[in-house]
KOLNU-28864 format. One record per residue (C-alpha): residue in one letter; residue number from 1; x, y, z. Coordinates in steps of 0.5 Angstrom, whole numbers, plus 500, padded with zeros to 3 digits. Each point is the difference from the previous one (the first is absolute). Example, Ala and Ser with C-alpha at 12.3 -4.5 7.8 and 13.67 -1.06 7.14 Angstrom:
2
+--------+-----+-----+-----+-----+
: residu : num :   u :   v :   w :
+--------+-----+-----+-----+-----+
:      a :   1 : 525 : 491 : 516 :
:      s :   2 : 502 : 507 : 498 :
+--------+-----+-----+-----+-----+
***
This chain:
262
+--------+-----+-----+-----+-----+
: residu : num :   u :   v :   w :
+--------+-----+-----+-----+-----+
:      m :   1 : 419 : 639 : 421 :
:      d :   2 : 503 : 503 : 506 :
:      d :   3 : 497 : 504 : 505 :
:      t :   4 : 501 : 507 : 496 :
:      e :   5 : 496 : 497 : 494 :
:      l :   6 : 495 : 497 : 504 :
:      d :   7 : 499 : 507 : 504 :
:      e :   8 : 500 : 504 : 493 :
:      s :   9 : 494 : 495 : 497 :
:      i :  10 : 496 : 501 : 506 :
:      l :  11 : 500 : 507 : 500 :
:      t :  12 : 499 : 500 : 492 :
:      a :  13 : 494 : 496 : 501 :
:      a :  14 : 497 : 504 : 505 :
:      s :  15 : 501 : 506 : 496 :
:      l :  16 : 497 : 497 : 494 :
:      a :  17 : 494 : 498 : 504 :
:      d :  18 : 499 : 507 : 503 :
:      l :  19 : 500 : 503 : 492 :
:      q :  20 : 494 : 495 : 499 :
:      p :  21 : 493 : 503 : 499 :
:      g :  22 : 495 : 499 : 506 :
:      g :  23 : 494 : 498 : 496 :
:      n :  24 : 499 : 494 : 496 :
:      y :  25 : 503 : 495 : 504 :
:      q :  26 : 500 : 497 : 507 :
:      v :  27 : 507 : 500 : 504 :
:      r :  28 : 501 : 493 : 503 :
:      h :  29 : 501 : 500 : 507 :
:      n :  30 : 502 : 493 : 501 :
:      s :  31 : 502 : 493 : 497 :
:      d :  32 : 494 : 497 : 501 :
:      e :  33 : 496 : 504 : 496 :
:      v :  34 : 498 : 497 : 493 :
:      m :  35 : 503 : 503 : 494 :
:      r :  36 : 495 : 504 : 496 :
:      d :  37 : 496 : 498 : 494 :
:      p :  38 : 505 : 503 : 494 :
:      g :  39 : 493 : 501 : 496 :
:      a :  40 : 497 : 504 : 505 :
:      s :  41 : 498 : 507 : 498 :
:      g :  42 : 505 : 506 : 502 :
:      m :  43 : 506 : 495 : 500 :
:      k :  44 : 506 : 504 : 496 :
:      k :  45 : 505 : 495 : 497 :
:      v :  46 : 507 : 501 : 500 :
:      s :  47 : 503 : 503 : 493 :
:      p :  48 : 506 : 496 : 497 :
:      a :  49 : 504 : 506 : 501 :
:      d :  50 : 499 : 500 : 507 :
:      l :  51 : 500 : 493 : 501 :
:      a :  52 : 507 : 500 : 497 :
:      v :  53 : 503 : 505 : 505 :
:      l :  54 : 497 : 497 : 506 :
:      r :  55 : 503 : 493 : 498 :
:      e :  56 : 507 : 503 : 499 :
:      k :  57 : 499 : 504 : 507 :
:      f :  58 : 497 : 494 : 504 :
:      p :  59 : 503 : 493 : 497 :
:      m :  60 : 496 : 496 : 504 :
:      l :  61 : 494 : 502 : 495 :
:      n :  62 : 504 : 496 : 494 :
:      d :  63 : 498 : 493 : 504 :
:      f :  64 : 493 : 502 : 497 :
:      s :  65 : 497 : 499 : 493 :
:      t :  66 : 498 : 507 : 497 :
:      d :  67 : 493 : 498 : 499 :
:      f :  68 : 499 : 499 : 508 :
:      l :  69 : 504 : 507 : 501 :
:      r :  70 : 496 : 504 : 495 :
:      d :  71 : 493 : 497 : 504 :
:      r :  72 : 503 : 503 : 506 :
:      t :  73 : 500 : 508 : 502 :
:      v :  74 : 506 : 503 : 502 :
:      d :  75 : 498 : 500 : 507 :
:      e :  76 : 500 : 492 : 500 :
:      l :  77 : 506 : 500 : 496 :
:      l :  78 : 504 : 504 : 506 :
:      w :  79 : 496 : 496 : 505 :
:      i :  80 : 503 : 493 : 497 :
:      e :  81 : 507 : 504 : 500 :
:      s :  82 : 500 : 502 : 507 :
:      t :  83 : 498 : 493 : 502 :
:      s :  84 : 505 : 497 : 497 :
:      i :  85 : 505 : 505 : 503 :
:      r :  86 : 498 : 498 : 507 :
:      i :  87 : 500 : 492 : 498 :
:      r :  88 : 507 : 501 : 498 :
:      e :  89 : 502 : 504 : 506 :
:      a :  90 : 497 : 495 : 505 :
:      e :  91 : 504 : 494 : 496 :
:      r :  92 : 506 : 504 : 501 :
:      g :  93 : 499 : 501 : 507 :
:      r :  94 : 499 : 492 : 501 :
:      e :  95 : 506 : 499 : 496 :
:      t :  96 : 504 : 504 : 505 :
:      e :  97 : 497 : 497 : 506 :
:      d :  98 : 502 : 493 : 497 :
:      r :  99 : 507 : 502 : 498 :
:      l : 100 : 501 : 502 : 508 :
:      a : 101 : 497 : 494 : 502 :
:      s : 102 : 504 : 496 : 496 :
:      n : 103 : 507 : 504 : 502 :
:      k : 104 : 498 : 499 : 507 :
:      a : 105 : 499 : 492 : 499 :
:      s : 106 : 506 : 499 : 497 :
:      m : 107 : 504 : 504 : 505 :
:      h : 108 : 502 : 493 : 504 :
:      t : 109 : 503 : 497 : 494 :
:      k : 110 : 503 : 506 : 497 :
:      f : 111 : 507 : 501 : 503 :
:      f : 112 : 505 : 506 : 499 :
:      y : 113 : 507 : 498 : 500 :
:      v : 114 : 505 : 505 : 502 :
:      p : 115 : 508 : 499 : 499 :
:      a : 116 : 505 : 501 : 505 :
:      g : 117 : 503 : 507 : 501 :
:      r : 118 : 502 : 506 : 504 :
:      d : 119 : 496 : 506 : 502 :
:      n : 120 : 503 : 507 : 503 :
:      r : 121 : 493 : 503 : 501 :
:      c : 122 : 503 : 506 : 495 :
:      t : 123 : 504 : 499 : 494 :
:      e : 124 : 499 : 492 : 499 :
:      l : 125 : 493 : 498 : 501 :
:      h : 126 : 498 : 493 : 500 :
:      p : 127 : 495 : 497 : 495 :
:      a : 128 : 496 : 497 : 506 :
:      r : 129 : 498 : 507 : 502 :
:      f : 130 : 495 : 501 : 494 :
:      l : 131 : 496 : 494 : 500 :
:      p : 132 : 493 : 501 : 500 :
:      g : 133 : 496 : 501 : 506 :
:      a : 134 : 499 : 495 : 505 :
:      g : 135 : 493 : 497 : 499 :
:      c : 136 : 499 : 497 : 507 :
:      s : 137 : 498 : 503 : 507 :
:      a : 138 : 504 : 506 : 503 :
:      v : 139 : 500 : 496 : 506 :
:      r : 140 : 504 : 495 : 496 :
:      q : 141 : 505 : 505 : 497 :
:      y : 142 : 501 : 503 : 507 :
:      i : 143 : 502 : 493 : 503 :
:      t : 144 : 504 : 498 : 494 :
:      a : 145 : 504 : 507 : 500 :
:      r : 146 : 501 : 499 : 508 :
:      q : 147 : 503 : 493 : 499 :
:      v : 148 : 505 : 502 : 494 :
:      i : 149 : 502 : 506 : 504 :
:      g : 150 : 501 : 497 : 507 :
:      l : 151 : 501 : 504 : 506 :
:      t : 152 : 506 : 504 : 497 :
:      s : 153 : 498 : 507 : 497 :
:      p : 154 : 503 : 501 : 493 :
:      p : 155 : 504 : 507 : 500 :
:      q : 156 : 495 : 506 : 500 :
:      l : 157 : 500 : 505 : 495 :
:      a : 158 : 497 : 507 : 499 :
:      c : 159 : 501 : 501 : 493 :
:      y : 160 : 494 : 497 : 497 :
:      d : 161 : 497 : 504 : 494 :
:      m : 162 : 494 : 504 : 504 :
:      n : 163 : 501 : 505 : 495 :
:      s : 164 : 497 : 496 : 495 :
:      v : 165 : 493 : 500 : 504 :
:      g : 166 : 501 : 507 : 502 :
:      m : 167 : 502 : 499 : 507 :
:      g : 168 : 507 : 502 : 500 :
:      g : 169 : 503 : 502 : 507 :
:      f : 170 : 493 : 498 : 503 :
:      v : 171 : 504 : 494 : 505 :
:      t : 172 : 504 : 501 : 505 :
:      q : 173 : 507 : 497 : 501 :
:      a : 174 : 497 : 496 : 506 :
:      g : 175 : 494 : 498 : 496 :
:      w : 176 : 504 : 497 : 495 :
:      m : 177 : 505 : 496 : 505 :
:      q : 178 : 494 : 497 : 504 :
:      l : 179 : 496 : 499 : 493 :
:      g : 180 : 506 : 495 : 498 :
:      t : 181 : 501 : 497 : 507 :
:      v : 182 : 496 : 493 : 501 :
:      g : 183 : 495 : 500 : 505 :
:      s : 184 : 502 : 507 : 502 :
:      h : 185 : 496 : 503 : 506 :
:      k : 186 : 502 : 507 : 499 :
:      l : 187 : 497 : 502 : 494 :
:      k : 188 : 495 : 506 : 501 :
:      i : 189 : 495 : 503 : 495 :
:      s : 190 : 504 : 507 : 502 :
:      q : 191 : 506 : 498 : 496 :
:      f : 192 : 496 : 500 : 494 :
:      n : 193 : 498 : 507 : 501 :
:      i : 194 : 502 : 505 : 495 :
:      n : 195 : 501 : 506 : 505 :
:      i : 196 : 504 : 496 : 505 :
:      a : 197 : 504 : 497 : 494 :
:      a : 198 : 502 : 507 : 498 :
:      k : 199 : 502 : 502 : 507 :
:      s : 200 : 504 : 494 : 501 :
:      y : 201 : 504 : 501 : 494 :
:      k : 202 : 502 : 506 : 504 :
:      s : 203 : 500 : 498 : 507 :
:      n : 204 : 501 : 493 : 500 :
:      d : 205 : 494 : 499 : 504 :
:      s : 206 : 495 : 496 : 497 :
:      d : 207 : 496 : 498 : 506 :
:      g : 208 : 499 : 507 : 504 :
:      d : 209 : 493 : 502 : 496 :
:      c : 210 : 493 : 498 : 500 :
:      m : 211 : 495 : 501 : 495 :
:      k : 212 : 495 : 505 : 501 :
:      d : 213 : 494 : 498 : 495 :
:      v : 214 : 497 : 494 : 497 :
:      s : 215 : 502 : 502 : 493 :
:      e : 216 : 507 : 500 : 502 :
:      f : 217 : 499 : 493 : 503 :
:      i : 218 : 497 : 498 : 493 :
:      l : 219 : 506 : 502 : 496 :
:      a : 220 : 505 : 497 : 505 :
:      m : 221 : 496 : 493 : 499 :
:      r : 222 : 500 : 501 : 492 :
:      t : 223 : 507 : 501 : 501 :
:      l : 224 : 501 : 494 : 504 :
:      r : 225 : 497 : 496 : 495 :
:      a : 226 : 504 : 502 : 494 :
:      a : 227 : 506 : 500 : 504 :
:      a : 228 : 498 : 492 : 502 :
:      q : 229 : 499 : 499 : 493 :
:      f : 230 : 507 : 501 : 498 :
:      a : 231 : 503 : 497 : 507 :
:      t : 232 : 496 : 494 : 501 :
:      p : 233 : 496 : 499 : 494 :
:      w : 234 : 497 : 493 : 503 :
:      n : 235 : 497 : 504 : 506 :
:      y : 236 : 493 : 502 : 498 :
:      s : 237 : 498 : 502 : 508 :
:      y : 238 : 502 : 507 : 499 :
:      l : 239 : 495 : 500 : 494 :
:      a : 240 : 495 : 497 : 504 :
:      l : 241 : 500 : 504 : 505 :
:      e : 242 : 500 : 506 : 496 :
:      n : 243 : 494 : 497 : 496 :
:      y : 244 : 496 : 499 : 507 :
:      f : 245 : 501 : 507 : 502 :
:      h : 246 : 498 : 502 : 494 :
:      t : 247 : 493 : 496 : 500 :
:      k : 248 : 499 : 503 : 507 :
:      e : 249 : 501 : 507 : 497 :
:      w : 250 : 506 : 501 : 505 :
:      c : 251 : 496 : 500 : 506 :
:      k : 252 : 498 : 507 : 499 :
:      d : 253 : 493 : 499 : 504 :
:      t : 254 : 504 : 497 : 506 :
:      l : 255 : 505 : 505 : 500 :
:      r : 256 : 496 : 506 : 498 :
:      h : 257 : 500 : 503 : 507 :
:      d : 258 : 508 : 498 : 502 :
:      d : 259 : 505 : 506 : 501 :
:      n : 260 : 505 : 496 : 496 :
:      p : 261 : 496 : 495 : 496 :
:      a : 262 : 507 : 497 : 496 :
+--------+-----+-----+-----+-----+
***
């Protein structure tokens, strides 16, 4: 039974419970209460026709005998079904946790063998680009990447598909150049400002303007993070920086009286 079927069963059980008359039975509030005596006065047994409908709608009831179910009220039958649903959901949650734990434990012995080949970053992409995400620390990924790349920067590009994330034209040419340069000390947040980028394409000047408010800075920070995901997917420092500012609410309280908060 998938999530949709479970949700439909719960909603059906709730609606049926609401249709039951208020008298002649007591609502069970928890599983510790003792089952009521089927022979007690005022008890209404389920008719064979109703029982057949309930069994068809709630398969869990088929695990019980007809005599047992006939001695229960509709409220009790619905309580049995809802309890079984919660048990199945809990079991499914444990299965997911066990599978994830097993996958993590097997990482050290499960290797992916990548054939040699070539890659030109556009028309020919090597299969190694599409390996599953690394499960080690971000620090280990960064250090390993720097060891592989070395001190010589690969050719910088400005043709990444930023349109696919709705940020086409948000980055200046200088921003792409510095983002693709290993260990660049000339990288500026202003190089990822959409207003400055628009002007730079006309005047070839990407460093002459400053941002005026925090909202402009927030968009520039998001643009930097998105651009870095294309240019240096192994470098999570930009994402960490953006999340830091986000948790600090972009320091709005500290910069409240600043004439130029950005």
